[in-house]
matplotlib code that plots the C-alpha trace (Angstrom):
import matplotlib.pyplot as plt

x = [33.3, 36.7, 39.0, 39.7, 37.2, 34.9, 36.0, 32.5, 30.9, 28.2, 27.0, 28.1, 25.6, 22.6, 20.5, 18.4, 14.6, 11.7, 8.3, 8.0, 11.4, 10.9, 10.3, 13.1, 12.4, 11.5, 14.6, 16.8, 18.1, 17.2, 19.9, 22.0, 20.7, 21.9, 19.6, 21.6, 20.4, 22.9, 22.6, 25.1, 23.4, 20.7, 23.2, 25.8, 23.3, 22.0, 25.6, 26.4, 23.1, 23.9, 27.3, 25.6, 23.3, 26.2, 28.0, 24.7, 24.9, 21.8, 19.7, 16.3, 14.8, 15.8, 13.8, 13.7, 13.1, 13.5, 16.9, 18.1, 18.3, 18.5, 19.4, 17.7, 16.4, 12.6, 12.6, 14.3, 12.0, 8.9, 10.0, 10.4, 7.5, 3.9, 3.8, 6.5, 5.1, 1.8, 3.6, 5.8, 3.5, 0.3, -1.0, 0.4, 2.5, 5.4, 5.6, 6.9, 9.1, 12.8, 12.7, 10.0, 9.2, 8.3, 6.6, 5.8, 8.8, 12.1, 15.2, 17.3, 14.5, 14.1, 17.8, 17.8, 14.8, 16.3, 19.5, 17.4, 15.9, 19.3, 21.0, 18.3, 19.9, 18.7, 19.4, 16.5, 17.5, 16.1, 17.3, 15.5, 12.5, 10.1, 10.8, 11.5, 8.1, 6.0, 8.2, 7.8, 4.0, 3.9, 6.0, 4.1, 7.2, 5.5, 8.7, 10.3, 7.0, 7.2, 10.9, 10.2, 7.3, 9.4, 12.1, 9.5, 8.1, 11.5, 11.8, 8.5, 8.8, 6.4, 7.8, 7.2, 4.4, 1.6, 3.7, 4.5, 0.8, -0.2, 2.5, 1.2, -2.4, -1.4, 0.2, -2.3, 0.2, -2.5, -0.1, 2.1, -1.0, -2.2, 1.2, 1.5, -2.0, -1.0, 2.2, 0.3, -2.2, 0.5, 2.4, -0.6, 0.4, 3.9, 2.5, -0.2, 2.3, 4.4, 1.6, -1.3, 0.1, 2.8, 1.4, 0.6, -3.1, -3.4, -1.9, -4.1, -7.0, -5.3, -5.0, -8.7, -9.4, -7.4, -9.1, -12.5, -11.6, -10.0, -12.4, -11.1, -7.7, -6.9, -4.5, -2.5, 0.3]
y = [9.2, 8.2, 5.3, 3.8, 4.8, 2.1, 1.6, 0.5, 3.6, 1.5, 1.0, -2.6, -3.0, -2.2, -4.4, -3.3, -3.2, -2.6, -1.3, -1.4, -0.2, -2.3, -5.5, -7.4, -9.1, -12.8, -15.0, -12.1, -13.0, -10.7, -8.3, -9.4, -8.2, -8.7, -7.3, -6.5, -6.0, -5.0, -6.8, -4.3, -1.1, -0.8, -1.5, 0.8, 3.6, 3.3, 3.4, 6.6, 8.2, 7.2, 8.8, 12.0, 11.9, 11.5, 14.4, 16.4, 16.8, 17.2, 16.7, 18.5, 17.9, 17.9, 15.7, 17.2, 14.4, 15.6, 17.3, 15.4, 16.7, 14.1, 15.1, 13.2, 13.1, 13.3, 10.9, 8.1, 8.6, 8.7, 5.5, 3.6, 5.0, 5.6, 8.0, 10.2, 9.8, 11.2, 14.0, 15.1, 14.6, 16.0, 19.4, 19.3, 22.2, 19.8, 19.3, 22.9, 22.9, 22.2, 21.3, 18.9, 18.1, 14.5, 14.0, 10.9, 8.9, 7.9, 9.7, 6.5, 4.5, 7.2, 7.1, 3.3, 3.5, 6.2, 4.2, 1.2, 3.3, 4.0, 0.7, -2.0, -3.2, -3.0, -4.9, -5.6, -6.3, -6.3, -2.8, -1.2, -3.3, -1.5, 1.8, 0.5, -1.3, 1.8, 4.0, 1.5, 1.5, 5.3, 5.4, 2.5, 0.4, -3.0, -4.9, -3.6, -4.3, -7.9, -8.1, -6.7, -9.1, -12.1, -11.0, -10.9, -14.3, -15.8, -14.2, -15.6, -17.4, -17.8, -14.7, -12.3, -13.7, -11.6, -8.5, -9.3, -10.0, -6.6, -4.9, -6.7, -5.7, -2.0, -1.9, -4.1, -6.8, -9.5, -12.4, -11.7, -11.5, -14.9, -16.5, -15.0, -16.4, -19.8, -19.8, -19.0, -21.8, -24.4, -23.3, -22.5, -24.0, -22.4, -19.1, -19.2, -19.9, -17.0, -14.4, -15.3, -13.5, -11.2, -9.8, -6.1, -5.3, -4.4, -7.8, -9.7, -8.4, -10.0, -13.2, -13.2, -12.7, -15.7, -17.8, -16.8, -17.8, -21.1, -22.6, -26.1, -25.2, -25.6, -24.1, -26.0, -24.2]
z = [-53.4, -52.1, -53.0, -56.5, -59.2, -60.5, -64.2, -65.2, -63.8, -62.3, -58.8, -58.1, -55.2, -57.4, -59.6, -62.5, -61.8, -64.0, -62.9, -59.2, -57.8, -54.7, -56.7, -58.5, -61.8, -61.5, -61.1, -59.9, -56.4, -53.5, -52.4, -49.4, -46.0, -42.5, -39.8, -36.6, -33.1, -30.4, -27.1, -25.6, -26.7, -23.9, -21.1, -22.6, -23.2, -19.6, -18.3, -20.1, -19.0, -15.4, -15.7, -17.0, -14.0, -11.5, -13.2, -13.2, -16.9, -19.1, -16.0, -16.3, -12.9, -9.3, -6.8, -3.4, -0.8, 2.7, 3.0, -0.1, -3.7, -6.4, -10.0, -12.7, -16.3, -16.7, -19.7, -17.6, -14.6, -16.9, -18.7, -15.5, -13.3, -14.2, -11.3, -12.8, -16.3, -15.2, -13.3, -16.1, -19.2, -17.7, -16.7, -13.2, -11.9, -11.5, -15.3, -15.5, -12.4, -12.3, -8.6, -7.6, -3.9, -3.2, 0.1, 2.2, 1.0, 2.7, 1.3, 1.1, -0.5, -3.2, -3.9, -4.3, -6.6, -8.8, -8.9, -10.1, -12.8, -14.2, -13.5, -13.3, -10.1, -6.5, -3.2, -1.0, 2.6, 6.2, 6.7, 3.8, 2.9, 5.2, 3.5, 0.0, -0.4, 0.5, -1.8, -4.7, -4.1, -4.3, -7.5, -9.0, -9.5, -9.7, -10.3, -7.0, -5.1, -6.3, -5.3, -1.8, -1.4, -2.5, 0.0, 2.8, 1.9, 2.4, 5.9, 7.2, 10.6, 13.5, 15.3, 12.4, 10.2, 11.8, 11.4, 7.8, 7.2, 8.6, 6.5, 3.4, 4.2, 4.7, 1.2, -0.6, -1.4, -1.8, -2.7, 0.3, 2.5, 1.2, 1.8, 5.3, 6.1, 4.7, 6.7, 9.9, 9.3, 8.6, 11.8, 13.9, 17.2, 17.2, 16.1, 18.8, 21.5, 20.3, 19.9, 22.2, 25.3, 23.9, 20.7, 20.4, 20.7, 17.0, 16.0, 18.3, 16.2, 13.2, 15.2, 16.0, 12.3, 11.4, 14.1, 12.9, 9.3, 10.4, 12.9, 12.2, 13.7, 17.4, 19.8, 22.4, 24.1]

ax = plt.figure().add_subplot(projection="3d")
ax.plot(x, y, z, "-o")
ax.set_aspect("equal")
plt.show()
């Protein structure tokens, strides 16, 4: 021990106990305790790990997406994505590879999702939502799927509601599909004027589906 010696030779923080060492005698006050949980620790830890990634330090996997190579840490990817967790903890060949090729995903979308895994931040916008949502579906990032769907809900208008509906149906976004249908029903005449004559053939089929399921609605252009 360092510092001034204790003249009594006793541990001033201890209290005498008899019998069960974890149980104090009756009437003896419990020792002082102060549980502490750091609010800063998770954020600061992620910031340091993200710096390590940017400097390519302690990275144990390289994701090859198209012509792009993305350095990362398996534990971070596995913690954020069930897709990566299954890949790296199972018996797949990728669990033993240092370079893993990821197919059928946009390079920029993958970069954004990996950034999110390390920073908990992402920006959904018109220029990336159509590649970001499929990528989030592939990686099973439910939170990003929800963010993309929320963004698309806010963009609904008579000129794009059928396109958004088709997009939602393709990627099994049931809530967005329901909202797009509801929007179409509430704006039926305006949508019909926009789409009846000019819609692509594949979207006309969607329009017919909506008509058949809403026979009480009329069209007047």
